[in-house]
mmJSON file of the N, C-alpha and C atoms, coordinates in Angstrom:
{"data_MODEL":{"atom_site":{
"group_PDB":["ATOM","ATOM","ATOM","ATOM","ATOM","ATOM","ATOM","ATOM","ATOM","ATOM","ATOM","ATOM","ATOM","ATOM","ATOM","ATOM","ATOM","ATOM","ATOM","ATOM","ATOM","ATOM","ATOM","ATOM","ATOM","ATOM","ATOM","ATOM","ATOM","ATOM","ATOM","ATOM","ATOM","ATOM","ATOM","ATOM","ATOM","ATOM","ATOM","ATOM","ATOM","ATOM","ATOM","ATOM","ATOM","ATOM","ATOM","ATOM","ATOM","ATOM","ATOM","ATOM","ATOM","ATOM","ATOM","ATOM","ATOM","ATOM","ATOM","ATOM","ATOM","ATOM","ATOM","ATOM","ATOM","ATOM","ATOM","ATOM","ATOM","ATOM","ATOM","ATOM","ATOM","ATOM","ATOM","ATOM","ATOM","ATOM","ATOM","ATOM","ATOM","ATOM","ATOM","ATOM","ATOM","ATOM","ATOM","ATOM","ATOM","ATOM","ATOM","ATOM","ATOM","ATOM","ATOM","ATOM","ATOM","ATOM","ATOM","ATOM","ATOM","ATOM","ATOM","ATOM","ATOM","ATOM","ATOM","ATOM","ATOM","ATOM","ATOM","ATOM","ATOM","ATOM","ATOM","ATOM","ATOM","ATOM","ATOM","ATOM","ATOM","ATOM","ATOM","ATOM","ATOM","ATOM","ATOM","ATOM","ATOM","ATOM","ATOM","ATOM","ATOM","ATOM","ATOM","ATOM","ATOM","ATOM","ATOM","ATOM","ATOM","ATOM","ATOM","ATOM","ATOM","ATOM","ATOM","ATOM","ATOM","ATOM","ATOM","ATOM","ATOM","ATOM","ATOM","ATOM","ATOM","ATOM","ATOM","ATOM","ATOM","ATOM","ATOM","ATOM","ATOM","ATOM","ATOM","ATOM","ATOM","ATOM","ATOM","ATOM","ATOM","ATOM","ATOM","ATOM","ATOM","ATOM","ATOM","ATOM","ATOM","ATOM","ATOM","ATOM","ATOM","ATOM","ATOM","ATOM","ATOM","ATOM","ATOM","ATOM"],
"id":[1,2,3,4,5,6,7,8,9,10,11,12,13,14,15,16,17,18,19,20,21,22,23,24,25,26,27,28,29,30,31,32,33,34,35,36,37,38,39,40,41,42,43,44,45,46,47,48,49,50,51,52,53,54,55,56,57,58,59,60,61,62,63,64,65,66,67,68,69,70,71,72,73,74,75,76,77,78,79,80,81,82,83,84,85,86,87,88,89,90,91,92,93,94,95,96,97,98,99,100,101,102,103,104,105,106,107,108,109,110,111,112,113,114,115,116,117,118,119,120,121,122,123,124,125,126,127,128,129,130,131,132,133,134,135,136,137,138,139,140,141,142,143,144,145,146,147,148,149,150,151,152,153,154,155,156,157,158,159,160,161,162,163,164,165,166,167,168,169,170,171,172,173,174,175,176,177,178,179,180,181,182,183,184,185,186,187,188,189,190,191,192],
"type_symbol":["N","C","C","N","C","C","N","C","C","N","C","C","N","C","C","N","C","C","N","C","C","N","C","C","N","C","C","N","C","C","N","C","C","N","C","C","N","C","C","N","C","C","N","C","C","N","C","C","N","C","C","N","C","C","N","C","C","N","C","C","N","C","C","N","C","C","N","C","C","N","C","C","N","C","C","N","C","C","N","C","C","N","C","C","N","C","C","N","C","C","N","C","C","N","C","C","N","C","C","N","C","C","N","C","C","N","C","C","N","C","C","N","C","C","N","C","C","N","C","C","N","C","C","N","C","C","N","C","C","N","C","C","N","C","C","N","C","C","N","C","C","N","C","C","N","C","C","N","C","C","N","C","C","N","C","C","N","C","C","N","C","C","N","C","C","N","C","C","N","C","C","N","C","C","N","C","C","N","C","C","N","C","C","N","C","C","N","C","C","N","C","C"],
"label_atom_id":["N","CA","C","N","CA","C","N","CA","C","N","CA","C","N","CA","C","N","CA","C","N","CA","C","N","CA","C","N","CA","C","N","CA","C","N","CA","C","N","CA","C","N","CA","C","N","CA","C","N","CA","C","N","CA","C","N","CA","C","N","CA","C","N","CA","C","N","CA","C","N","CA","C","N","CA","C","N","CA","C","N","CA","C","N","CA","C","N","CA","C","N","CA","C","N","CA","C","N","CA","C","N","CA","C","N","CA","C","N","CA","C","N","CA","C","N","CA","C","N","CA","C","N","CA","C","N","CA","C","N","CA","C","N","CA","C","N","CA","C","N","CA","C","N","CA","C","N","CA","C","N","CA","C","N","CA","C","N","CA","C","N","CA","C","N","CA","C","N","CA","C","N","CA","C","N","CA","C","N","CA","C","N","CA","C","N","CA","C","N","CA","C","N","CA","C","N","CA","C","N","CA","C","N","CA","C","N","CA","C","N","CA","C","N","CA","C","N","CA","C","N","CA","C"],
"label_alt_id":[null,null,null,null,null,null,null,null,null,null,null,null,null,null,null,null,null,null,null,null,null,null,null,null,null,null,null,null,null,null,null,null,null,null,null,null,null,null,null,null,null,null,null,null,null,null,null,null,null,null,null,null,null,null,null,null,null,null,null,null,null,null,null,null,null,null,null,null,null,null,null,null,null,null,null,null,null,null,null,null,null,null,null,null,null,null,null,null,null,null,null,null,null,null,null,null,null,null,null,null,null,null,null,null,null,null,null,null,null,null,null,null,null,null,null,null,null,null,null,null,null,null,null,null,null,null,null,null,null,null,null,null,null,null,null,null,null,null,null,null,null,null,null,null,null,null,null,null,null,null,null,null,null,null,null,null,null,null,null,null,null,null,null,null,null,null,null,null,null,null,null,null,null,null,null,null,null,null,null,null,null,null,null,null,null,null,null,null,null,null,null,null],
"label_comp_id":["MET","MET","MET","THR","THR","THR","THR","THR","THR","CYS","CYS","CYS","LYS","LYS","LYS","LYS","LYS","LYS","CYS","CYS","CYS","GLY","GLY","GLY","ALA","ALA","ALA","ARG","ARG","ARG","LYS","LYS","LYS","GLY","GLY","GLY","ARG","ARG","ARG","TRP","TRP","TRP","PRO","PRO","PRO","ARG","ARG","ARG","SER","SER","SER","CYS","CYS","CYS","SER","SER","SER","ARG","ARG","ARG","CYS","CYS","CYS","ARG","ARG","ARG","SER","SER","SER","GLY","GLY","GLY","SER","SER","SER","SER","SER","SER","ASP","ASP","ASP","ARG","ARG","ARG","ALA","ALA","ALA","GLU","GLU","GLU","THR","THR","THR","ALA","ALA","ALA","VAL","VAL","VAL","GLU","GLU","GLU","THR","THR","THR","ALA","ALA","ALA","GLU","GLU","GLU","LEU","LEU","LEU","ALA","ALA","ALA","ALA","ALA","ALA","GLU","GLU","GLU","LEU","LEU","LEU","GLY","GLY","GLY","LEU","LEU","LEU","LEU","LEU","LEU","GLY","GLY","GLY","TRP","TRP","TRP","ILE","ILE","ILE","GLY","GLY","GLY","ARG","ARG","ARG","GLY","GLY","GLY","VAL","VAL","VAL","MET","MET","MET","THR","THR","THR","VAL","VAL","VAL","VAL","VAL","VAL","ARG","ARG","ARG","LEU","LEU","LEU","ALA","ALA","ALA","LEU","LEU","LEU","ARG","ARG","ARG","THR","THR","THR","ILE","ILE","ILE","GLY","GLY","GLY"],
"label_asym_id":["A","A","A","A","A","A","A","A","A","A","A","A","A","A","A","A","A","A","A","A","A","A","A","A","A","A","A","A","A","A","A","A","A","A","A","A","A","A","A","A","A","A","A","A","A","A","A","A","A","A","A","A","A","A","A","A","A","A","A","A","A","A","A","A","A","A","A","A","A","A","A","A","A","A","A","A","A","A","A","A","A","A","A","A","A","A","A","A","A","A","A","A","A","A","A","A","A","A","A","A","A","A","A","A","A","A","A","A","A","A","A","A","A","A","A","A","A","A","A","A","A","A","A","A","A","A","A","A","A","A","A","A","A","A","A","A","A","A","A","A","A","A","A","A","A","A","A","A","A","A","A","A","A","A","A","A","A","A","A","A","A","A","A","A","A","A","A","A","A","A","A","A","A","A","A","A","A","A","A","A","A","A","A","A","A","A","A","A","A","A","A","A"],
"label_entity_id":["1","1","1","1","1","1","1","1","1","1","1","1","1","1","1","1","1","1","1","1","1","1","1","1","1","1","1","1","1","1","1","1","1","1","1","1","1","1","1","1","1","1","1","1","1","1","1","1","1","1","1","1","1","1","1","1","1","1","1","1","1","1","1","1","1","1","1","1","1","1","1","1","1","1","1","1","1","1","1","1","1","1","1","1","1","1","1","1","1","1","1","1","1","1","1","1","1","1","1","1","1","1","1","1","1","1","1","1","1","1","1","1","1","1","1","1","1","1","1","1","1","1","1","1","1","1","1","1","1","1","1","1","1","1","1","1","1","1","1","1","1","1","1","1","1","1","1","1","1","1","1","1","1","1","1","1","1","1","1","1","1","1","1","1","1","1","1","1","1","1","1","1","1","1","1","1","1","1","1","1","1","1","1","1","1","1","1","1","1","1","1","1"],
"label_seq_id":[1,1,1,2,2,2,3,3,3,4,4,4,5,5,5,6,6,6,7,7,7,8,8,8,9,9,9,10,10,10,11,11,11,12,12,12,13,13,13,14,14,14,15,15,15,16,16,16,17,17,17,18,18,18,19,19,19,20,20,20,21,21,21,22,22,22,23,23,23,24,24,24,25,25,25,26,26,26,27,27,27,28,28,28,29,29,29,30,30,30,31,31,31,32,32,32,33,33,33,34,34,34,35,35,35,36,36,36,37,37,37,38,38,38,39,39,39,40,40,40,41,41,41,42,42,42,43,43,43,44,44,44,45,45,45,46,46,46,47,47,47,48,48,48,49,49,49,50,50,50,51,51,51,52,52,52,53,53,53,54,54,54,55,55,55,56,56,56,57,57,57,58,58,58,59,59,59,60,60,60,61,61,61,62,62,62,63,63,63,64,64,64],
"pdbx_PDB_ins_code":[null,null,null,null,null,null,null,null,null,null,null,null,null,null,null,null,null,null,null,null,null,null,null,null,null,null,null,null,null,null,null,null,null,null,null,null,null,null,null,null,null,null,null,null,null,null,null,null,null,null,null,null,null,null,null,null,null,null,null,null,null,null,null,null,null,null,null,null,null,null,null,null,null,null,null,null,null,null,null,null,null,null,null,null,null,null,null,null,null,null,null,null,null,null,null,null,null,null,null,null,null,null,null,null,null,null,null,null,null,null,null,null,null,null,null,null,null,null,null,null,null,null,null,null,null,null,null,null,null,null,null,null,null,null,null,null,null,null,null,null,null,null,null,null,null,null,null,null,null,null,null,null,null,null,null,null,null,null,null,null,null,null,null,null,null,null,null,null,null,null,null,null,null,null,null,null,null,null,null,null,null,null,null,null,null,null,null,null,null,null,null,null],
"Cartn_x":[-2.506,-3.422,-2.547,-3.126,-2.691,-3.457,-2.836,-3.734,-4.563,-5.624,-6.075,-5.312,-5.2,-4.23,-5.317,-6.638,-7.631,-7.698,-7.951,-8.732,-7.791,-6.424,-5.518,-6.157,-7.7,-8.173,-7.265,-7.099,-6.493,-7.748,-7.25,-8.112,-7.68,-8.408,-7.772,-6.988,-6.009,-5.185,-5.607,-4.413,-4.631,-4.876,-6.113,-6.662,-8.03,-8.533,-9.981,-9.629,-11.057,-11.501,-11.633,-11.539,-11.598,-13.098,-13.225,-14.529,-15.068,-14.478,-14.901,-15.052,-14.17,-14.657,-14.904,-14.532,-14.943,-13.913,-12.823,-11.87,-11.234,-10.962,-9.95,-10.993,-12.104,-12.917,-13.406,-13.232,-13.167,-12.14,-10.933,-9.499,-8.829,-9.321,-8.803,-7.359,-7.679,-6.121,-4.9,-5.707,-4.568,-4.034,-4.76,-4.555,-3.624,-3.915,-3.085,-1.575,-1.57,-0.194,0.35,-0.351,0.219,0.957,0.017,0.769,1.565,2.03,2.638,4.106,4.565,5.117,5.597,4.838,4.93,5.491,5.041,5.79,7.194,7.38,8.792,9.74,8.989,10.291,10.41,9.512,9.536,10.7,10.638,11.487,11.001,9.225,8.544,8.786,8.804,8.698,9.701,11.089,11.984,11.873,11.279,11.141,9.963,9.133,7.963,9.05,9.673,9.929,10.925,11.853,12.564,11.939,10.664,9.565,9.135,8.81,8.166,9.56,10.776,11.698,11.835,11.944,12.114,11.275,10.121,8.944,9.101,9.659,9.63,10.9,12.155,13.429,12.833,12.09,11.644,10.64,9.982,8.928,9.973,10.629,11.789,12.431,12.932,13.641,12.711,12.017,10.841,10.471,10.262,9.814,11.191,12.15,13.505,13.81],
"Cartn_y":[1.58,0.292,-0.849,-1.253,-2.59,-3.986,-5.054,-6.617,-7.291,-7.598,-8.329,-9.774,-10.063,-11.022,-12.294,-12.507,-13.262,-14.023,-12.675,-12.849,-12.465,-11.733,-11.569,-10.039,-10.269,-8.732,-7.461,-6.394,-5.317,-4.462,-3.352,-2.972,-1.284,-0.608,0.925,0.469,1.643,1.813,1.489,0.449,-0.082,1.146,1.078,-0.153,-0.691,-0.127,-0.638,-2.079,-2.441,-3.636,-3.778,-5.187,-5.594,-5.653,-4.784,-5.103,-6.247,-6.871,-8.277,-9.177,-9.125,-10.41,-9.778,-8.21,-7.732,-7.995,-8.566,-9.121,-7.806,-7.92,-6.6,-5.936,-5.55,-4.622,-5.24,-6.507,-7.203,-7.919,-7.405,-8.294,-7.343,-6.71,-5.918,-6.161,-7.455,-8.187,-7.849,-8.593,-8.545,-6.926,-6.43,-4.824,-4.432,-4.451,-4.154,-4.74,-5.945,-6.573,-5.706,-5.652,-4.715,-3.153,-2.878,-1.364,-1.193,-2.273,-2.36,-2.677,-3.454,-3.772,-2.57,-1.954,-0.882,-0.087,0.606,1.361,0.939,-0.545,-0.86,-0.586,-1.138,-0.724,0.656,1.584,3.207,3.724,2.708,3.176,4.266,4.403,5.253,4.649,3.381,3.072,3.77,3.659,4.473,5.924,6.501,7.867,8.293,7.25,7.031,7.135,6.137,6.063,7.074,7.654,8.828,9.841,10.256,11.245,11.133,9.8,9.479,9.774,9.043,9.318,10.665,11.402,12.945,13.639,13.314,13.953,13.588,12.54,11.701,12.469,12.595,13.172,14.913,15.499,16.82,17.087,15.871,15.876,15.515,15.098,14.496,15.473,16.656,17.667,18.797,18.67,19.77,19.415,18.029,17.705,18.011,17.469,17.325,18.803],
"Cartn_z":[-15.232,-15.235,-14.328,-13.645,-12.984,-13.698,-13.234,-13.609,-12.406,-12.195,-11.336,-11.035,-9.605,-9.24,-9.158,-9.179,-9.086,-10.814,-11.414,-13.049,-13.778,-13.621,-14.702,-15.468,-15.233,-16.221,-15.92,-16.732,-16.463,-15.89,-14.493,-13.562,-13.403,-12.708,-12.466,-11.616,-10.977,-10.066,-9.081,-8.34,-6.596,-5.685,-5.092,-4.443,-4.963,-6.276,-6.602,-7.052,-6.757,-7.198,-8.666,-8.646,-10.162,-10.742,-11.452,-12.445,-13.104,-13.625,-13.579,-12.689,-11.762,-10.998,-9.159,-9.325,-7.942,-6.975,-7.52,-6.058,-5.773,-4.266,-3.635,-3.197,-3.36,-2.49,-0.892,-0.752,0.251,1.312,0.306,0.941,1.444,2.707,3.916,4.365,4.788,5.152,4.287,2.797,1.569,1.337,1.688,1.016,2.233,3.61,4.463,4.219,4.254,3.779,2.557,1.419,0.132,0.666,1.508,1.834,2.596,3.511,4.332,3.608,2.53,1.818,0.991,0.209,-0.577,0.676,2.042,2.963,2.978,3.199,3.671,2.181,1.048,-0.183,-0.461,0.321,-0.138,1.047,2.23,3.142,4.287,4.229,4.812,6.415,6.586,7.957,8.976,8.524,8.475,8.908,7.931,8.312,9.294,9.317,10.709,11.822,11.742,13.152,13.599,12.559,13.002,13.77,12.938,13.499,14.834,15.125,16.32,17.252,17.05,17.998,18.022,17.153,17.242,18.475,18.17,18.965,20.357,20.513,22.148,22.545,21.897,22.279,22.623,21.787,22.159,23.438,23.753,24.844,26.031,25.877,27.055,27.429,26.602,26.88,27.494,27.045,27.727,28.947,29.203,30.631,31.703,31.119,31.946,31.787],
"occupancy":[1.0,1.0,1.0,1.0,1.0,1.0,1.0,1.0,1.0,1.0,1.0,1.0,1.0,1.0,1.0,1.0,1.0,1.0,1.0,1.0,1.0,1.0,1.0,1.0,1.0,1.0,1.0,1.0,1.0,1.0,1.0,1.0,1.0,1.0,1.0,1.0,1.0,1.0,1.0,1.0,1.0,1.0,1.0,1.0,1.0,1.0,1.0,1.0,1.0,1.0,1.0,1.0,1.0,1.0,1.0,1.0,1.0,1.0,1.0,1.0,1.0,1.0,1.0,1.0,1.0,1.0,1.0,1.0,1.0,1.0,1.0,1.0,1.0,1.0,1.0,1.0,1.0,1.0,1.0,1.0,1.0,1.0,1.0,1.0,1.0,1.0,1.0,1.0,1.0,1.0,1.0,1.0,1.0,1.0,1.0,1.0,1.0,1.0,1.0,1.0,1.0,1.0,1.0,1.0,1.0,1.0,1.0,1.0,1.0,1.0,1.0,1.0,1.0,1.0,1.0,1.0,1.0,1.0,1.0,1.0,1.0,1.0,1.0,1.0,1.0,1.0,1.0,1.0,1.0,1.0,1.0,1.0,1.0,1.0,1.0,1.0,1.0,1.0,1.0,1.0,1.0,1.0,1.0,1.0,1.0,1.0,1.0,1.0,1.0,1.0,1.0,1.0,1.0,1.0,1.0,1.0,1.0,1.0,1.0,1.0,1.0,1.0,1.0,1.0,1.0,1.0,1.0,1.0,1.0,1.0,1.0,1.0,1.0,1.0,1.0,1.0,1.0,1.0,1.0,1.0,1.0,1.0,1.0,1.0,1.0,1.0,1.0,1.0,1.0,1.0,1.0,1.0],
"B_iso_or_equiv":[0.0,0.0,0.0,0.0,0.0,0.0,0.0,0.0,0.0,0.0,0.0,0.0,0.0,0.0,0.0,0.0,0.0,0.0,0.0,0.0,0.0,0.0,0.0,0.0,0.0,0.0,0.0,0.0,0.0,0.0,0.0,0.0,0.0,0.0,0.0,0.0,0.0,0.0,0.0,0.0,0.0,0.0,0.0,0.0,0.0,0.0,0.0,0.0,0.0,0.0,0.0,0.0,0.0,0.0,0.0,0.0,0.0,0.0,0.0,0.0,0.0,0.0,0.0,0.0,0.0,0.0,0.0,0.0,0.0,0.0,0.0,0.0,0.0,0.0,0.0,0.0,0.0,0.0,0.0,0.0,0.0,0.0,0.0,0.0,0.0,0.0,0.0,0.0,0.0,0.0,0.0,0.0,0.0,0.0,0.0,0.0,0.0,0.0,0.0,0.0,0.0,0.0,0.0,0.0,0.0,0.0,0.0,0.0,0.0,0.0,0.0,0.0,0.0,0.0,0.0,0.0,0.0,0.0,0.0,0.0,0.0,0.0,0.0,0.0,0.0,0.0,0.0,0.0,0.0,0.0,0.0,0.0,0.0,0.0,0.0,0.0,0.0,0.0,0.0,0.0,0.0,0.0,0.0,0.0,0.0,0.0,0.0,0.0,0.0,0.0,0.0,0.0,0.0,0.0,0.0,0.0,0.0,0.0,0.0,0.0,0.0,0.0,0.0,0.0,0.0,0.0,0.0,0.0,0.0,0.0,0.0,0.0,0.0,0.0,0.0,0.0,0.0,0.0,0.0,0.0,0.0,0.0,0.0,0.0,0.0,0.0,0.0,0.0,0.0,0.0,0.0,0.0],
"pdbx_formal_charge":[null,null,null,null,null,null,null,null,null,null,null,null,null,null,null,null,null,null,null,null,null,null,null,null,null,null,null,null,null,null,null,null,null,null,null,null,null,null,null,null,null,null,null,null,null,null,null,null,null,null,null,null,null,null,null,null,null,null,null,null,null,null,null,null,null,null,null,null,null,null,null,null,null,null,null,null,null,null,null,null,null,null,null,null,null,null,null,null,null,null,null,null,null,null,null,null,null,null,null,null,null,null,null,null,null,null,null,null,null,null,null,null,null,null,null,null,null,null,null,null,null,null,null,null,null,null,null,null,null,null,null,null,null,null,null,null,null,null,null,null,null,null,null,null,null,null,null,null,null,null,null,null,null,null,null,null,null,null,null,null,null,null,null,null,null,null,null,null,null,null,null,null,null,null,null,null,null,null,null,null,null,null,null,null,null,null,null,null,null,null,null,null],
"auth_seq_id":[1,1,1,2,2,2,3,3,3,4,4,4,5,5,5,6,6,6,7,7,7,8,8,8,9,9,9,10,10,10,11,11,11,12,12,12,13,13,13,14,14,14,15,15,15,16,16,16,17,17,17,18,18,18,19,19,19,20,20,20,21,21,21,22,22,22,23,23,23,24,24,24,25,25,25,26,26,26,27,27,27,28,28,28,29,29,29,30,30,30,31,31,31,32,32,32,33,33,33,34,34,34,35,35,35,36,36,36,37,37,37,38,38,38,39,39,39,40,40,40,41,41,41,42,42,42,43,43,43,44,44,44,45,45,45,46,46,46,47,47,47,48,48,48,49,49,49,50,50,50,51,51,51,52,52,52,53,53,53,54,54,54,55,55,55,56,56,56,57,57,57,58,58,58,59,59,59,60,60,60,61,61,61,62,62,62,63,63,63,64,64,64],
"auth_comp_id":["MET","MET","MET","THR","THR","THR","THR","THR","THR","CYS","CYS","CYS","LYS","LYS","LYS","LYS","LYS","LYS","CYS","CYS","CYS","GLY","GLY","GLY","ALA","ALA","ALA","ARG","ARG","ARG","LYS","LYS","LYS","GLY","GLY","GLY","ARG","ARG","ARG","TRP","TRP","TRP","PRO","PRO","PRO","ARG","ARG","ARG","SER","SER","SER","CYS","CYS","CYS","SER","SER","SER","ARG","ARG","ARG","CYS","CYS","CYS","ARG","ARG","ARG","SER","SER","SER","GLY","GLY","GLY","SER","SER","SER","SER","SER","SER","ASP","ASP","ASP","ARG","ARG","ARG","ALA","ALA","ALA","GLU","GLU","GLU","THR","THR","THR","ALA","ALA","ALA","VAL","VAL","VAL","GLU","GLU","GLU","THR","THR","THR","ALA","ALA","ALA","GLU","GLU","GLU","LEU","LEU","LEU","ALA","ALA","ALA","ALA","ALA","ALA","GLU","GLU","GLU","LEU","LEU","LEU","GLY","GLY","GLY","LEU","LEU","LEU","LEU","LEU","LEU","GLY","GLY","GLY","TRP","TRP","TRP","ILE","ILE","ILE","GLY","GLY","GLY","ARG","ARG","ARG","GLY","GLY","GLY","VAL","VAL","VAL","MET","MET","MET","THR","THR","THR","VAL","VAL","VAL","VAL","VAL","VAL","ARG","ARG","ARG","LEU","LEU","LEU","ALA","ALA","ALA","LEU","LEU","LEU","ARG","ARG","ARG","THR","THR","THR","ILE","ILE","ILE","GLY","GLY","GLY"],
"auth_asym_id":["A","A","A","A","A","A","A","A","A","A","A","A","A","A","A","A","A","A","A","A","A","A","A","A","A","A","A","A","A","A","A","A","A","A","A","A","A","A","A","A","A","A","A","A","A","A","A","A","A","A","A","A","A","A","A","A","A","A","A","A","A","A","A","A","A","A","A","A","A","A","A","A","A","A","A","A","A","A","A","A","A","A","A","A","A","A","A","A","A","A","A","A","A","A","A","A","A","A","A","A","A","A","A","A","A","A","A","A","A","A","A","A","A","A","A","A","A","A","A","A","A","A","A","A","A","A","A","A","A","A","A","A","A","A","A","A","A","A","A","A","A","A","A","A","A","A","A","A","A","A","A","A","A","A","A","A","A","A","A","A","A","A","A","A","A","A","A","A","A","A","A","A","A","A","A","A","A","A","A","A","A","A","A","A","A","A","A","A","A","A","A","A"],
"auth_atom_id":["N","CA","C","N","CA","C","N","CA","C","N","CA","C","N","CA","C","N","CA","C","N","CA","C","N","CA","C","N","CA","C","N","CA","C","N","CA","C","N","CA","C","N","CA","C","N","CA","C","N","CA","C","N","CA","C","N","CA","C","N","CA","C","N","CA","C","N","CA","C","N","CA","C","N","CA","C","N","CA","C","N","CA","C","N","CA","C","N","CA","C","N","CA","C","N","CA","C","N","CA","C","N","CA","C","N","CA","C","N","CA","C","N","CA","C","N","CA","C","N","CA","C","N","CA","C","N","CA","C","N","CA","C","N","CA","C","N","CA","C","N","CA","C","N","CA","C","N","CA","C","N","CA","C","N","CA","C","N","CA","C","N","CA","C","N","CA","C","N","CA","C","N","CA","C","N","CA","C","N","CA","C","N","CA","C","N","CA","C","N","CA","C","N","CA","C","N","CA","C","N","CA","C","N","CA","C","N","CA","C","N","CA","C","N","CA","C","N","CA","C","N","CA","C"],
"pdbx_PDB_model_num":[1,1,1,1,1,1,1,1,1,1,1,1,1,1,1,1,1,1,1,1,1,1,1,1,1,1,1,1,1,1,1,1,1,1,1,1,1,1,1,1,1,1,1,1,1,1,1,1,1,1,1,1,1,1,1,1,1,1,1,1,1,1,1,1,1,1,1,1,1,1,1,1,1,1,1,1,1,1,1,1,1,1,1,1,1,1,1,1,1,1,1,1,1,1,1,1,1,1,1,1,1,1,1,1,1,1,1,1,1,1,1,1,1,1,1,1,1,1,1,1,1,1,1,1,1,1,1,1,1,1,1,1,1,1,1,1,1,1,1,1,1,1,1,1,1,1,1,1,1,1,1,1,1,1,1,1,1,1,1,1,1,1,1,1,1,1,1,1,1,1,1,1,1,1,1,1,1,1,1,1,1,1,1,1,1,1,1,1,1,1,1,1]
}}}
């Protein structure tokens, strides 16, 4: 359980909207920022970048 940033009520897991004030369901930009922050904290962006670079290297080896 998490708390709503707008009204402070307890709500279900992220990214569900708050049942009391309905905050969160239409805040797509805020959700995108939170997702990017979470990915950065977990190091997922580095793993994605490494995966893309591996695919590019393999493609260049195949072509060349």
